[in-house]
N, CA, C and O atoms as CSV, one atom per row, in Angstrom:
chain,resi,resn,atom,element,x,y,z
A,1,MET,N,N,35.360,27.381,68.560
A,1,MET,CA,C,36.511,26.380,68.842
A,1,MET,C,C,37.545,27.113,69.299
A,1,MET,O,O,37.780,28.213,68.798
A,2,LEU,N,N,38.360,26.561,70.389
A,2,LEU,CA,C,39.586,27.241,70.946
A,2,LEU,C,C,40.750,27.298,69.793
A,2,LEU,O,O,40.741,26.540,68.823
A,3,LYS,N,N,41.564,28.107,69.982
A,3,LYS,CA,C,42.683,28.663,69.141
A,3,LYS,C,C,43.433,27.630,69.576
A,3,LYS,O,O,43.387,27.313,70.765
A,4,ALA,N,N,44.359,26.850,68.533
A,4,ALA,CA,C,45.067,25.641,68.997
A,4,ALA,C,C,46.593,26.387,68.863
A,4,ALA,O,O,46.941,27.229,68.035
A,5,ALA,N,N,47.390,25.774,69.985
A,5,ALA,CA,C,48.710,26.272,70.339
A,5,ALA,C,C,49.841,25.795,69.291
A,5,ALA,O,O,50.676,26.567,68.820
A,6,ASN,N,N,49.754,24.350,68.973
A,6,ASN,CA,C,50.383,23.800,68.113
A,6,ASN,C,C,49.747,22.949,67.271
A,6,ASN,O,O,48.519,22.966,67.353
A,7,ASP,N,N,50.356,22.029,66.292
A,7,ASP,CA,C,49.783,21.145,65.501
A,7,ASP,C,C,48.970,20.112,66.385
A,7,ASP,O,O,47.756,19.972,66.239
A,8,ASN,N,N,49.917,19.196,67.570
A,8,ASN,CA,C,49.198,18.321,68.186
A,8,ASN,C,C,47.833,18.742,68.693
A,8,ASN,O,O,46.730,18.221,68.529
A,9,HIS,N,N,48.238,19.916,69.409
A,9,HIS,CA,C,46.695,20.582,70.128
A,9,HIS,C,C,45.609,20.855,69.113
A,9,HIS,O,O,44.463,20.526,69.418
A,10,LYS,N,N,45.858,21.472,67.833
A,10,LYS,CA,C,44.876,21.400,66.861
A,10,LYS,C,C,44.316,20.101,66.455
A,10,LYS,O,O,43.101,19.966,66.317
A,11,LYS,N,N,45.232,19.042,66.239
A,11,LYS,CA,C,44.650,17.546,65.862
A,11,LYS,C,C,43.681,17.103,67.139
A,11,LYS,O,O,42.604,16.539,66.945
A,12,TRP,N,N,44.289,17.488,68.746
A,12,TRP,CA,C,43.694,17.095,69.465
A,12,TRP,C,C,42.046,17.755,69.820
A,12,TRP,O,O,41.164,17.242,70.509
A,13,LEU,N,N,42.036,18.857,69.190
A,13,LEU,CA,C,40.884,19.634,69.346
A,13,LEU,C,C,39.653,18.969,68.246
A,13,LEU,O,O,38.473,18.768,68.531
A,14,GLU,N,N,40.253,18.740,67.089
A,14,GLU,CA,C,39.434,18.199,66.101
A,14,GLU,C,C,38.930,17.099,66.684
A,14,GLU,O,O,37.710,17.071,66.839
A,15,PHE,N,N,39.773,15.903,67.158
A,15,PHE,CA,C,39.087,14.824,67.660
A,15,PHE,C,C,38.579,14.882,68.485
A,15,PHE,O,O,37.637,14.090,68.447
A,16,HIS,N,N,38.642,15.640,69.720
A,16,HIS,CA,C,37.710,16.095,70.787
A,16,HIS,C,C,36.374,16.514,70.229
A,16,HIS,O,O,35.370,15.894,70.579
A,17,GLU,N,N,36.300,17.407,69.482
A,17,GLU,CA,C,35.103,18.039,69.169
A,17,GLU,C,C,34.146,16.970,68.126
A,17,GLU,O,O,32.956,17.172,67.884
A,18,GLU,N,N,35.029,15.694,67.530
A,18,GLU,CA,C,34.202,14.705,66.837
A,18,GLU,C,C,33.834,13.706,67.616
A,18,GLU,O,O,32.818,13.044,67.404
A,19,ASN,N,N,34.743,13.485,68.721
A,19,ASN,CA,C,34.432,12.410,69.600
A,19,ASN,C,C,34.473,12.817,71.192
A,19,ASN,O,O,35.381,12.575,71.987
A,20,PRO,N,N,33.207,13.520,71.441
A,20,PRO,CA,C,33.194,13.842,73.016
A,20,PRO,C,C,32.874,12.629,74.102
A,20,PRO,O,O,32.842,12.829,75.317
A,21,ALA,N,N,32.654,11.413,73.513
A,21,ALA,CA,C,32.345,10.552,74.608
A,21,ALA,C,C,33.693,9.679,74.840
A,21,ALA,O,O,33.671,8.741,75.637
A,22,VAL,N,N,34.658,9.956,74.248
A,22,VAL,CA,C,36.078,9.816,74.627
A,22,VAL,C,C,36.428,10.320,75.909
A,22,VAL,O,O,36.885,9.622,76.814
A,23,TYR,N,N,36.165,11.777,75.988
A,23,TYR,CA,C,36.342,12.506,77.374
A,23,TYR,C,C,35.103,12.264,78.352
A,23,TYR,O,O,35.305,12.371,79.562
A,24,ASP,N,N,34.061,12.001,77.964
A,24,ASP,CA,C,33.235,11.237,79.061
A,24,ASP,C,C,33.584,10.065,79.868
A,24,ASP,O,O,33.317,9.833,81.047
A,25,LEU,N,N,34.465,9.119,78.697
A,25,LEU,CA,C,34.938,7.893,79.663
A,25,LEU,C,C,36.008,8.213,80.402
A,25,LEU,O,O,36.318,7.553,81.394
A,26,ILE,N,N,36.729,9.335,79.961
A,26,ILE,CA,C,38.131,9.651,80.827
A,26,ILE,C,C,37.829,10.100,81.849
A,26,ILE,O,O,38.398,9.664,82.850
A,27,LYS,N,N,36.943,11.013,81.962
A,27,LYS,CA,C,36.265,11.562,83.180
A,27,LYS,C,C,35.656,10.401,84.156
A,27,LYS,O,O,35.912,10.349,85.359
A,28,HIS,N,N,35.051,9.737,83.660
A,28,HIS,CA,C,34.667,8.464,84.441
A,28,HIS,C,C,35.333,7.569,85.004
A,28,HIS,O,O,35.038,6.991,86.050
A,29,PHE,N,N,36.352,7.393,84.276
A,29,PHE,CA,C,37.090,6.306,84.559
A,29,PHE,C,C,38.193,6.842,85.454
A,29,PHE,O,O,38.724,5.994,86.171
A,30,ALA,N,N,38.741,8.375,85.570
A,30,ALA,CA,C,39.722,8.717,86.398
A,30,ALA,C,C,38.872,9.232,87.566
A,30,ALA,O,O,39.501,9.602,88.557
A,31,MET,N,N,37.454,9.317,87.598
A,31,MET,CA,C,36.780,9.300,88.870
A,31,MET,C,C,36.798,8.056,89.917
A,31,MET,O,O,36.916,8.020,91.142
A,32,ILE,N,N,36.663,7.239,89.110
A,32,ILE,CA,C,36.863,5.827,89.818
A,32,ILE,C,C,38.062,5.464,90.412
A,32,ILE,O,O,38.158,4.850,91.474
A,33,ALA,N,N,39.124,5.915,89.601
A,33,ALA,CA,C,40.554,5.684,90.191
A,33,ALA,C,C,40.490,6.994,91.617
A,33,ALA,O,O,40.932,6.614,92.702
A,34,ILE,N,N,40.141,7.917,91.552
A,34,ILE,CA,C,39.985,8.926,92.403
A,34,ILE,C,C,39.303,8.467,93.812
A,34,ILE,O,O,39.707,8.612,94.965
A,35,LYS,N,N,38.193,7.898,93.326
A,35,LYS,CA,C,37.314,7.167,94.452
A,35,LYS,C,C,37.839,6.245,95.233
A,35,LYS,O,O,37.587,6.084,96.428
A,36,SER,N,N,38.601,5.606,94.546
A,36,SER,CA,C,39.507,4.321,94.960
A,36,SER,C,C,40.744,4.576,95.935
A,36,SER,O,O,41.438,3.669,96.395
A,37,GLY,N,N,40.909,5.829,96.165
A,37,GLY,CA,C,41.653,6.455,96.792
A,37,GLY,C,C,43.082,6.795,96.351
A,37,GLY,O,O,43.981,7.043,97.155
A,38,ARG,N,N,43.210,6.790,95.199
A,38,ARG,CA,C,44.554,7.055,94.626
A,38,ARG,C,C,44.655,8.465,94.195
A,38,ARG,O,O,43.773,9.074,93.589
A,39,GLU,N,N,45.794,8.928,94.555
A,39,GLU,CA,C,46.218,10.520,94.955
A,39,GLU,C,C,46.548,10.695,93.392
A,39,GLU,O,O,45.978,11.666,92.894
A,40,HIS,N,N,47.336,9.962,92.541
A,40,HIS,CA,C,47.731,10.150,91.334
A,40,HIS,C,C,47.517,8.949,90.563
A,40,HIS,O,O,47.396,7.856,91.116
A,41,TYR,N,N,47.452,9.132,89.037
A,41,TYR,CA,C,47.228,8.160,88.143
A,41,TYR,C,C,47.758,8.711,86.955
A,41,TYR,O,O,47.856,9.920,86.748
A,42,GLY,N,N,48.140,7.710,86.081
A,42,GLY,CA,C,48.750,7.990,84.838
A,42,GLY,C,C,47.420,8.147,83.460
A,42,GLY,O,O,46.558,7.304,83.213
A,43,ILE,N,N,47.598,9.268,82.863
A,43,ILE,CA,C,46.356,9.770,81.837
A,43,ILE,C,C,46.429,8.530,80.803
A,43,ILE,O,O,45.433,8.051,80.261
A,44,ASN,N,N,47.678,8.107,80.620
A,44,ASN,CA,C,48.038,6.958,79.522
A,44,ASN,C,C,47.055,5.682,79.905
A,44,ASN,O,O,46.356,5.091,79.082
A,45,SER,N,N,47.137,5.382,81.271
A,45,SER,CA,C,46.515,4.093,81.857
A,45,SER,C,C,45.014,4.334,81.504
A,45,SER,O,O,44.307,3.421,81.080
A,46,VAL,N,N,44.549,5.641,81.704
A,46,VAL,CA,C,43.096,5.886,81.466
A,46,VAL,C,C,42.835,5.922,80.243
A,46,VAL,O,O,41.658,5.706,79.954
A,47,ILE,N,N,43.628,6.150,79.320
A,47,ILE,CA,C,43.089,6.170,77.942
A,47,ILE,C,C,43.200,4.812,77.028
A,47,ILE,O,O,42.685,4.512,75.952
A,48,GLU,N,N,44.250,3.993,78.069
A,48,GLU,CA,C,43.957,2.577,77.555
A,48,GLU,C,C,42.941,1.876,78.239
A,48,GLU,O,O,42.726,0.747,77.799
A,49,ARG,N,N,42.293,2.227,79.150
A,49,ARG,CA,C,41.225,1.708,79.931
A,49,ARG,C,C,40.013,2.025,78.809
A,49,ARG,O,O,39.223,1.127,78.519
A,50,VAL,N,N,39.925,3.232,78.254
A,50,VAL,CA,C,38.917,3.601,77.262
A,50,VAL,C,C,38.833,2.614,76.248
A,50,VAL,O,O,37.860,1.942,75.907
A,51,ARG,N,N,40.411,2.629,75.660
A,51,ARG,CA,C,40.257,1.723,74.478
A,51,ARG,C,C,39.602,0.332,75.050
A,51,ARG,O,O,38.516,-0.077,74.641
A,52,TRP,N,N,40.140,-0.138,75.735
A,52,TRP,CA,C,39.571,-1.627,76.467
A,52,TRP,C,C,38.068,-1.833,76.563
A,52,TRP,O,O,37.390,-2.825,76.293
A,53,HIS,N,N,37.673,-0.442,77.093
A,53,HIS,CA,C,36.394,-0.568,77.160
A,53,HIS,C,C,35.077,-0.668,76.000
A,53,HIS,O,O,34.003,-1.261,75.894
A,54,THR,N,N,36.029,0.456,75.109
A,54,THR,CA,C,35.123,0.299,73.800
A,54,THR,C,C,35.025,-0.709,72.850
A,54,THR,O,O,34.041,-0.966,72.157
A,55,THR,N,N,36.640,-1.543,72.864
A,55,THR,CA,C,36.765,-2.610,71.849
A,55,THR,C,C,36.237,-3.931,72.676
A,55,THR,O,O,35.379,-4.615,72.119
A,56,VAL,N,N,36.688,-4.308,73.927
A,56,VAL,CA,C,36.427,-5.334,74.428
A,56,VAL,C,C,35.257,-5.570,75.498
A,56,VAL,O,O,34.832,-6.716,75.647
A,57,GLU,N,N,34.764,-4.584,76.192
A,57,GLU,CA,C,33.815,-4.627,76.915
A,57,GLU,C,C,32.463,-4.360,76.319
A,57,GLU,O,O,31.562,-5.075,76.757
A,58,THR,N,N,32.143,-3.475,75.409
A,58,THR,CA,C,31.126,-2.931,74.730
A,58,THR,C,C,30.980,-3.471,73.314
A,58,THR,O,O,29.963,-3.423,72.623
A,59,GLY,N,N,32.319,-4.062,72.953
A,59,GLY,CA,C,32.117,-4.675,71.545
A,59,GLY,C,C,31.544,-3.521,70.778
A,59,GLY,O,O,30.860,-3.820,69.799
A,60,GLY,N,N,31.701,-2.302,71.048
A,60,GLY,CA,C,31.561,-1.171,69.999
A,60,GLY,C,C,32.642,-0.852,69.208
A,60,GLY,O,O,33.579,-1.640,69.079
A,61,ALA,N,N,32.608,0.280,68.636
A,61,ALA,CA,C,33.614,1.133,67.919
A,61,ALA,C,C,34.749,1.460,68.487
A,61,ALA,O,O,34.763,2.378,69.308
A,62,SER,N,N,35.718,0.880,68.206
A,62,SER,CA,C,37.109,1.510,69.304
A,62,SER,C,C,37.644,2.906,68.731
A,62,SER,O,O,37.570,3.214,67.541
A,63,TYR,N,N,38.045,3.494,69.467
A,63,TYR,CA,C,38.559,4.921,69.188
A,63,TYR,C,C,39.847,4.745,68.926
A,63,TYR,O,O,40.530,3.946,69.567
A,64,LYS,N,N,40.462,5.714,67.637
A,64,LYS,CA,C,41.876,5.747,67.331
A,64,LYS,C,C,42.432,6.868,68.115
A,64,LYS,O,O,42.832,7.856,67.500
A,65,ILE,N,N,42.504,6.827,69.445
A,65,ILE,CA,C,43.022,8.067,70.135
A,65,ILE,C,C,44.494,8.054,70.198
A,65,ILE,O,O,45.046,7.131,70.797
A,66,ASN,N,N,45.176,8.976,69.645
A,66,ASN,CA,C,46.386,9.299,69.394
A,66,ASN,C,C,47.071,9.375,70.902
A,66,ASN,O,O,46.494,9.747,71.924
A,67,ASN,N,N,48.250,8.992,70.803
A,67,ASN,CA,C,48.996,9.099,72.550
A,67,ASN,C,C,49.282,10.568,72.617
A,67,ASN,O,O,49.592,11.027,73.717
A,68,ASN,N,N,49.215,11.389,71.543
A,68,ASN,CA,C,49.740,12.622,71.640
A,68,ASN,C,C,48.736,13.541,72.392
A,68,ASN,O,O,48.996,14.607,72.949
A,69,HIS,N,N,47.388,12.833,72.281
A,69,HIS,CA,C,46.042,13.647,72.763
A,69,HIS,C,C,46.352,13.390,74.312
A,69,HIS,O,O,45.684,14.162,75.000
A,70,ALA,N,N,47.086,12.619,74.997
A,70,ALA,CA,C,46.533,12.507,76.474
A,70,ALA,C,C,47.310,13.855,77.236
A,70,ALA,O,O,46.605,14.330,78.126
A,71,PRO,N,N,48.412,14.437,77.076
A,71,PRO,CA,C,48.152,15.653,78.121
A,71,PRO,C,C,47.285,16.634,77.731
A,71,PRO,O,O,47.378,17.632,78.446
A,72,PHE,N,N,46.186,16.743,76.543
A,72,PHE,CA,C,45.489,17.889,76.494
A,72,PHE,C,C,44.317,17.158,77.117
A,72,PHE,O,O,43.475,18.024,77.358
A,73,TYR,N,N,43.951,16.187,77.422
A,73,TYR,CA,C,43.089,15.298,78.316
A,73,TYR,C,C,43.226,15.602,79.643
A,73,TYR,O,O,42.235,15.915,80.302
A,74,ALA,N,N,44.681,15.537,80.281
A,74,ALA,CA,C,44.797,15.659,81.345
A,74,ALA,C,C,44.619,17.068,81.614
A,74,ALA,O,O,43.794,17.276,82.503
A,75,ARG,N,N,45.151,18.103,81.104
A,75,ARG,CA,C,44.794,19.504,81.089
A,75,ARG,C,C,43.281,19.816,81.259
A,75,ARG,O,O,42.838,20.500,82.182
A,76,LEU,N,N,42.683,19.362,80.478
A,76,LEU,CA,C,41.318,19.693,80.366
A,76,LEU,C,C,40.621,19.158,81.619
A,76,LEU,O,O,39.778,19.866,82.171
A,77,PHE,N,N,40.975,17.750,82.175
A,77,PHE,CA,C,40.553,17.111,83.156
A,77,PHE,C,C,40.741,18.103,84.473
A,77,PHE,O,O,39.798,18.223,85.255
A,78,GLU,N,N,41.976,18.804,84.694
A,78,GLU,CA,C,42.186,19.245,85.798
A,78,GLU,C,C,41.799,21.053,85.532
A,78,GLU,O,O,41.985,21.864,86.440
A,79,ALA,N,N,41.300,21.429,84.282
A,79,ALA,CA,C,40.701,22.732,84.407
A,79,ALA,C,C,39.273,22.754,84.765
A,79,ALA,O,O,38.722,23.748,85.238
A,80,GLU,N,N,38.573,21.411,84.480
A,80,GLU,CA,C,37.123,21.328,84.892
A,80,GLU,C,C,36.952,20.677,86.190
A,80,GLU,O,O,35.839,20.641,86.714
A,81,HIS,N,N,38.095,20.104,86.803
A,81,HIS,CA,C,38.238,19.617,88.219
A,81,HIS,C,C,39.412,19.895,89.081
A,81,HIS,O,O,40.268,19.129,89.523
A,82,PRO,N,N,39.274,20.968,89.193
A,82,PRO,CA,C,40.418,21.981,89.865
A,82,PRO,C,C,40.686,21.345,91.392
A,82,PRO,O,O,41.817,21.417,91.872
A,83,GLU,N,N,39.622,20.741,92.104
A,83,GLU,CA,C,39.674,19.799,92.929
A,83,GLU,C,C,40.797,18.934,93.238
A,83,GLU,O,O,41.311,18.726,94.337
A,84,HIS,N,N,41.113,18.442,92.050
A,84,HIS,CA,C,41.628,17.137,91.553
A,84,HIS,C,C,43.117,17.708,90.799
A,84,HIS,O,O,43.783,16.982,90.061
A,85,ALA,N,N,43.391,18.752,91.044
A,85,ALA,CA,C,44.693,19.183,90.533
A,85,ALA,C,C,45.702,18.483,90.779
A,85,ALA,O,O,45.877,18.221,91.969
A,86,GLY,N,N,46.780,17.899,89.701
A,86,GLY,CA,C,47.902,17.395,90.201
A,86,GLY,C,C,47.408,15.716,90.129
A,86,GLY,O,O,48.335,14.930,90.326
A,87,PHE,N,N,46.248,15.189,89.906
A,87,PHE,CA,C,45.915,13.843,89.801
A,87,PHE,C,C,46.670,13.177,88.926
A,87,PHE,O,O,47.175,12.090,89.207
A,88,PHE,N,N,46.833,13.830,87.662
A,88,PHE,CA,C,47.500,13.273,86.476
A,88,PHE,C,C,48.713,14.471,86.491
A,88,PHE,O,O,48.625,15.680,86.278
A,89,ARG,N,N,49.851,13.636,86.826
A,89,ARG,CA,C,51.089,14.331,86.753
A,89,ARG,C,C,51.472,14.925,85.075
A,89,ARG,O,O,51.507,14.115,84.149
A,90,GLN,N,N,51.685,16.104,84.892
A,90,GLN,CA,C,52.034,16.672,83.812
A,90,GLN,C,C,53.240,17.392,83.946
A,90,GLN,O,O,53.593,18.072,84.909
A,91,ARG,N,N,54.062,17.099,82.493
A,91,ARG,CA,C,54.887,17.851,82.063
A,91,ARG,C,C,54.879,19.191,81.857
A,91,ARG,O,O,53.701,19.484,81.658
A,92,ARG,N,N,55.678,20.343,81.786
A,92,ARG,CA,C,55.366,21.805,81.118
A,92,ARG,C,C,55.232,21.690,79.783
A,92,ARG,O,O,55.904,20.827,79.218
A,93,GLN,N,N,54.621,22.268,79.255
A,93,GLN,CA,C,54.307,22.213,77.812
A,93,GLN,C,C,55.193,23.587,77.297
A,93,GLN,O,O,55.061,24.661,77.883
A,94,HIS,N,N,55.858,23.465,76.451
A,94,HIS,CA,C,56.622,24.372,76.242
A,94,HIS,C,C,56.205,24.812,74.526
A,94,HIS,O,O,55.971,24.033,73.603
A,95,GLU,N,N,56.213,26.194,74.506
A,95,GLU,CA,C,55.759,26.789,73.203
A,95,GLU,C,C,57.155,26.948,72.230
A,95,GLU,O,O,58.286,27.331,72.528
A,96,ARG,N,N,56.520,26.442,70.817
A,96,ARG,CA,C,57.793,26.545,69.926
A,96,ARG,C,C,57.325,27.800,69.003
A,96,ARG,O,O,56.219,28.078,68.540
A,97,SER,N,N,58.310,28.309,68.931
A,97,SER,CA,C,58.157,29.682,67.796
A,97,SER,C,C,58.195,29.243,66.343
A,97,SER,O,O,58.939,28.328,65.991
A,98,ALA,N,N,57.548,29.766,65.656
A,98,ALA,CA,C,57.278,29.422,64.388
A,98,ALA,C,C,58.579,30.152,63.649
A,98,ALA,O,O,58.842,31.355,63.647
A,99,ALA,N,N,59.192,29.241,63.125
A,99,ALA,CA,C,60.669,29.433,62.117
A,99,ALA,C,C,60.280,29.546,60.766
A,99,ALA,O,O,61.131,29.687,59.888
């Protein structure tokens, strides 16, 4: 397991390890958006699409995806797909010092 940079990152790592299908769906829907010709798209929109797909289209169990997980999924996607760097626009992540 990777070392978590902060509490949100730690929670995302735990969720990601327990729910790998979520990231598979994020990649799937992101690639559909890319193939449609979009140069940029919002990671939150993709996560909402995952929620829709798992609850409405498949009738399966819905995932409780924390909105704080979005930037970590965007960064993971970019790390795994550098040819699509910048597809998900991202804010800089600020490190907080432990006080």
